[in-house]
C-alpha positions, 0 to 999 in steps of 0.5 A: 598474561600481564599488560607488558607482556601484551604490549610486548606482543602487540609491539612485535606483530606491529613491527612485521608492517603486515598486521591487521586487526585480527592479527592482534585478537588472540592476544587481547582475548588472552590478556582479558581473561588474565585479568578477570578470572570468572568470565569467558571471552569469546572470539568466533569469526563466522559470528563476526562476519554476520555483524557481531562485535569481535569479543563477547564477555560472558559470565555463567552463560550470561553476557555482560559486555561486548568489544569491538576492536579496529586496526592499530594506528587508525583513529577510532573516530574515523568516518569509515567506522561510524555506521557500524559503531552507531549500530552497536551504540544504539544496541549493546548497553555495555560496549568498548571500542579500541584499536588494542591500545586505546580503549573507549567505554560506552554505557547505554550508547554514551561514552563514559571514559577513554583510557590508553595503556600505550601509544605509537611513537617513532614506529614503536608501541610505547607503553604508558605504565601510569595507566596499567592499574587503572586499566585493570580496574576499568576492565574488572568494572566493565566485567561487572556491569548490570544493566540499569533498571528500566521504568519508562515504556518508551525507553523499553520500546526503544531498547527492544526496538534497537536490538530487535533491528540489530538481530534482523540485520545479523539474521539476514547477513547470516543467510547471505553468507550461509553455504553448504560449508556452514554445518548449522542451517537452522536459520536457512531451513526456517526461512524455506519453511516459511516460504512453503507453509506460509509466506511463498514470496517471502524474501530474507529480508522480510523473514529477518524482520518477522523472526526478529519481531517474534524473539523480542515479543516472545520474550516480551510475553515470557518476562510478563509471566516471570515470577523471579524478577531478579533472573532471566534468560532465553533459557528460562524464557522458553519455560515461561512461554504460556502453554496456551501458545504452543507453537511459540513455546516450541520456537523458544524451545529452539532458541533456548536449546543447543541447536540455535545458530551461534551467530544469533545467540549473542544478540538473543542473549543481549535481548534478554539482558533488557528484560532482566532489567525490566518489570514489565507488569509495572511498565504496562500498568503505567503505560495504560494509565498514561495513555488512556487506554483500555488496550496498552499492549497494542499501543506499546506494540505500535510504539515499538513498531514506530521505533523498529521501522515506520515504514515497515508498519505502513507496508504490512498495514499494521494499523490499530483498529480504533476501539470505537470502531471495534466496540460498535461492531461487536455490539452490532453482531450482539445485537443481531444475533439477539433480534435476528437469530433469536439467540437471547444471550448473543455473543454469550450464547451457551447453545450447542449444535450437532455436526459431522467430523471425520475421524482417524478411522477407515470406512469403505462405505464412504466416498473418501473411506474416512469414518465420520462421527457426530459431534456436539459444538457450540453454535455461536462460534466466532472467527477473526480471519486476520486477527492481527493483535486480537483486537476484535477476539479481545473485545468479544471477550470484554463484552461477554464478560460484561454479562457476568457482573456479580456472577464472577464465581462461575466465570472461570468455568464459563470460560473454559467450557463455553468461551475459549471453544468458540473463539478462533482466530487465524494470523500470518504474521508471527509477531502479531500472532504472538502479540494476540496470544499474549493480549488474550492471556493478560486480558482473561487474567485481568478478569479473574480467569483461573485455567482449569486445564492446559487449553490452548487459545485457537488462534493459529499462525496460518494463512487463512486464504489457503488450504493447509497441507501437511509439510515434513521439510524440516522440524520447523516447517512441521510446527508451522504445518501443524498450526495450518493443519489445526486451522484447516480443521476449522475452516473444514468442520467448525460451524462458523456463525460469526465472522469478524475483524478488519481483513488487510487491504492490498491491491497487489494481492499475492494470495493466489491460491486455487482455493481462494481464487476458485471461490472468487470466480462467483464475483467475477461474472455479470449480475445473474452469475451466468456470464463472465464479468465484461471488464478488461481490468478487473484487478480490483476484485482481487484485493486482499480485502475482497477475497476476505469478504469471499472467504467469510461468505464461504463459511456462512454459506457452509454454515447455512446461516450467520453474520459477516462483520467486517470494516473494509474499503468502501470502494466496492459499494459503488464501483461498477466493476464490483457489480457481479460481486454485489449481486452475489452477495445480495443472493446470499444474505438476507440483509446488508448494512453498510455504515460508510465512514467516508474519509477517502483522502485519495478523492478528497471526500468532504461533508455534504456541506462542504465541511471537513471529512477525516478518515477514522484511520490514519490512511487515505482509503475510505472505509466502511463498516459492512454487516452481512446477515444470512437467516435462511428465511429469504427465498432462493431466487430473492435478493436481499435488502440493503441499508445505508448510512452516511457518516461524514465529519471529524474523526473524533466526532465519528469515534462518539457516534460509534461509541453512543449508537447502536445498530437499531439507534441509527436511521438506515435508509433502505436502498432501492438496489437494482440492475445493472450496477446494484449499488450499495450506496444511495443514488438519485435514481431518477437522474440516473435513468436519464443518464443511462439513456445516454451514449455510453462511450465504452459502447460507442467506441469499439476499440480502446485500451489503457495508454502507453506504460513505459515503466521508465519515463526518465529513460525512455521519454525525451524532449527531442529525437536527437536525444532519444537517438543518443540514448538508445545508442549509448544503452545498446553500446553498454553491458547490461549492469553498467547501463543500469547504473549509468541510466539509473534503471533500478532493479528489473521487474516483471514486465520491464528488464534491462536485458528485454529493453536490449532485445527489443531495440536489437530486434527492431534494428535499431531503426531510428525511424521508429522515434515518434512523438508522444502526448505525455502531459496536457500541452506536453509532447515528448519523443520516444522509440516506439516498437509496439512490443510488450516487455521490450523497451517499453513495459506495456506500449498497447501496440494494438491501439497505438498503431493506429496513430503511426499509419495516418492522421488520427485523433483520440478522445482520452478518458479515465474510468474512475477518477480519484478525486471527485472533482477531477474530469479526466477528459483530454485529446491527443492526435499521437500515441499517448501516455497512460498518465496524460491527465492524472498521476494517479489515474490511467486513461484509456485512448479511444482512437476515432479511426483504425487503419488496416494492418500493413506489411510493408512501409510503401503501404502507408500511402493512401491508407487514409482512403481505407481507414474505418471509423472506430465507432459501433455502427448500431450506436451511430445509426441510432444517433443518426436516426434521432437527428434526422441526419446522415452519417458518412465516414469521411467528408471533404473539409474534414475538421472545418465544420465552423468558421473560425469566428462563427458558429454557422454550420456550412450549408453543405454539411447540414445534412451529413455528419462525420466521425469528427462532428461526433467526436466534437459534440461529445467533447463539448458535453464533457466540458459542460459545467452543468453536466459535470455537477449534474452526473458528478456521482456517476462520472466518478465510477465509470466511463462517461455517457453523454446525452443524446442531442435534443435535435440537429441544431443542438448537435451542430451548435455543440459540434461547433463549440466542441471543435473549437475546444479540439483545436485549442487543445491541439494547439491548432486554433488560430487564436492561440497564435495571438498571445494574450501575455508578454514575456518582457525581459531577457534573461538566462530563461532558466526555470528555477523558482516558479511563482504567480503574483497578481498585478498590483499598482503602487498608490503611495509609498507602501500602499498597494492596490490590486489591479481589477481589469476585466479578469484578474491576472498577473505575473508568472515568474520563472526565476527571480527576474523573468516572468510571463506577464499578464497571465489570467489567474483562471489559466494559471489555476485551471485544471485538466484531470489531476494537472494544472497545465500552466504549473505543471509544464513549468515545473517539469522544466525546473532547472532548464533553460527555456528555448525560443520555442518553449517560450512561445509554446507556453504562451500558446498554452495559456491562450488555449487554457484561458479560451477554454474556460470561456467555451465552457461557459458557452457550452452551458448556454446551449446545453443548459440555458436554464442554468445560465439564465439563473446565473445571469439573472 
């Protein structure tokens, strides 16, 4: 076909008026093959539907260019095309974009030239013959493209990432459109295999990411081993994958073979193009030099991940363990093997031991009818159960190699016979698994190791926390299953002596298989191992890192001796929920060394001197290095010893410490570990003894629960009853998906869905008497429709507790079991149903109602319920308090809540000999607001519900109860003082909250010279917009914290963009009074509870 013939056909089709872009595809394909004889132009609709460009130009099965065609007559620079064109330009080095007449050439993502061979004039395709010869040369040059040689590691990482991202998108789209009609279902089969064998909850998107990264890094590994730099293809890659990694070889055998899915073949070939233009060995050599690291592979991988998807890197916990941490752990293990186990060569040991293994033969004399046989294996077997990219195993190799200086002649023989048989690794992510094999292969090459036989590395693609089962689902599943079964042999028969690494951290663990959950039961018991752990919410014990600790412990117990060496989150060291786990660890191990590296950004940790403390990783979670050793010397009824060291400071100083120190040079403190919590950190046990004698509030209040969880705050909570009613009515009148969009409800989750919410509302009426107030934040009440039914309009309404606020007057103490911040004190009262985030967005409060109301069947029974309500207080605890005070406890008394006069701390005489629940609550509330109490017991207050000291005598009790009563009235805004504002709101305006700021009070002395006004207390203006403000606001009230919130600031921020009404402005000024007087009362409380502290300050 000539160019004029081509244009004539295009014009004929165009004249019909019904032609679209696909109408011209065959014509362009014919023209291109006519102009360039030695290329194949391919256009396959199935491949295009999954994201491929319209045409792929290949020469001898190697892609040389790509063409994307759009409809004739629509501008190629249309915004409609931008996203698609950007993807292609980022991923394809040689690309033409055309409307069949106008051709735009892009190389390496940059526009090189444009050329028209015709244009539309007067409804006709009008040729431009002066461009025909140029066009022919243009196409020939396009088809002779060769990739630019890459020399920059950053450029290679970017190009790899761009093509891998594109491959992932194509795979995901192929999976979404794949049906029974499409005969090649290999991608679908591989996804199903992953679900069955490895990651049961994996989504098509996650599978696509894993698969694309694995292909990219498999090719990376293949090219690294390629001796023929001028050539490279996916077929060649399959031959170059090292035999040390049989699984990856099988995967690439599929990719290179005839069964590869055509819809991904073209982009895999495009990826091969990138590597064909790259000398990876040279790039890595230069990269290692420029990054000042001994591990350029990993730093290159992190560069790739940062380009591929930074969020994915974070969500998978792919964080490079710092070399000083890895080096310290490996050296420490080596030292322990020498000093505690008498193995003079440590990690380099060649000692052997005899084990029993199963054979393929039958033996009816055994219980399982399987014949057993004796086998000699190495004693120091090392396992990294979450090996990732192999950092720890590589460090073991380097450490052992250091012992062979001057003995290089026997190194290869040693590696073959005594090192590789002892190194074991498990990894669940394919890309990391591929990287681990690559790293070990390169490292051993660098040391001079020459393979003497085709031995595989004992690093397996498997889920460490599951027992493997054979799978014949499909060929790919059998490959995965083979890996898992070989890993299972390690789990079952290998006498692992050293378990080390950096296991993943995930509070919402997906690893819930029977095998690991059965093992975890040992950690879910009270110290002593007999009673079930008495914790309502013990989910943190199910964190993945805890499961890996139990996993490692299982191996050490199975072997009878050994070392577990991990870097973990440090929460398990002193969280009371982990007390049973700590006791179990003490029963198992002889000695436990904990090097607490701190750096807990969530708790805003600082060094003891107040200086900065930084995490060794770039994460918020504080971590510790933990070394557990079992020698077999400890008696079964003894508990092990714990040695502890705190390391605070900047990241570099921690690295220096780890590089320079050894386990023996660090001045560990041996801890006096005892019940009931068996803390693995230093505690002031004299103070703890005093603290533990106090009233444990969890025991005092019989009934409590975490606060209400809506799962959809903006939908379910509003500022008025009318708004709630309107929302409910609108919601019920809409179809589910329309409602989801209208109210921005997002995807359904396990405990909340649009359908569940509707059913709950309809089954309850709707009854708009169920619209009730809720204590949402300090001094911030909302309204909601409350049924008390879980998985309904609210996710978890805690109806069993919240019902006691709907049947009559009540009050609750709200407490957090543990605060994320060391300085946060999550104590606040409420007299309504209460939200779980009442005092902190990070922590959940538990609501402890003061009274319980009986069950009712009819609304009429509400009358007179107060007469039959009962205190939510343990009678035994209350009786002990009463005896200590010499007072009589009564469940109710006349004048409840009026123990003291408004302006006096004098107790009314008729109340001196009796005390009621509210008096006790007021006493407790006062103590919780004592600065001295908070400071003295801060280490204990951050890890469990509070204990408050028993009152010294009745006089102190009444004094503190009176002060606590004032606090209670202030926080519920019932105190007479809040009705007398100490602030002003002087200017009229639109009252819309836009720009919030605090400005201290200044006065102008002359011209630009100003001075801070210094009244009795520092104060200023709180602006809500450019012109309007609250005046004379105490700075102390503006900055005051309740839990994790600063109410004076948060209340306004939550109303940004809204107009404040009259009641809002009055309410805010009452809040300021309450906050300011709270600070004053805290000082007064200390005068009673800790007079020596206040005297020290005054003196």
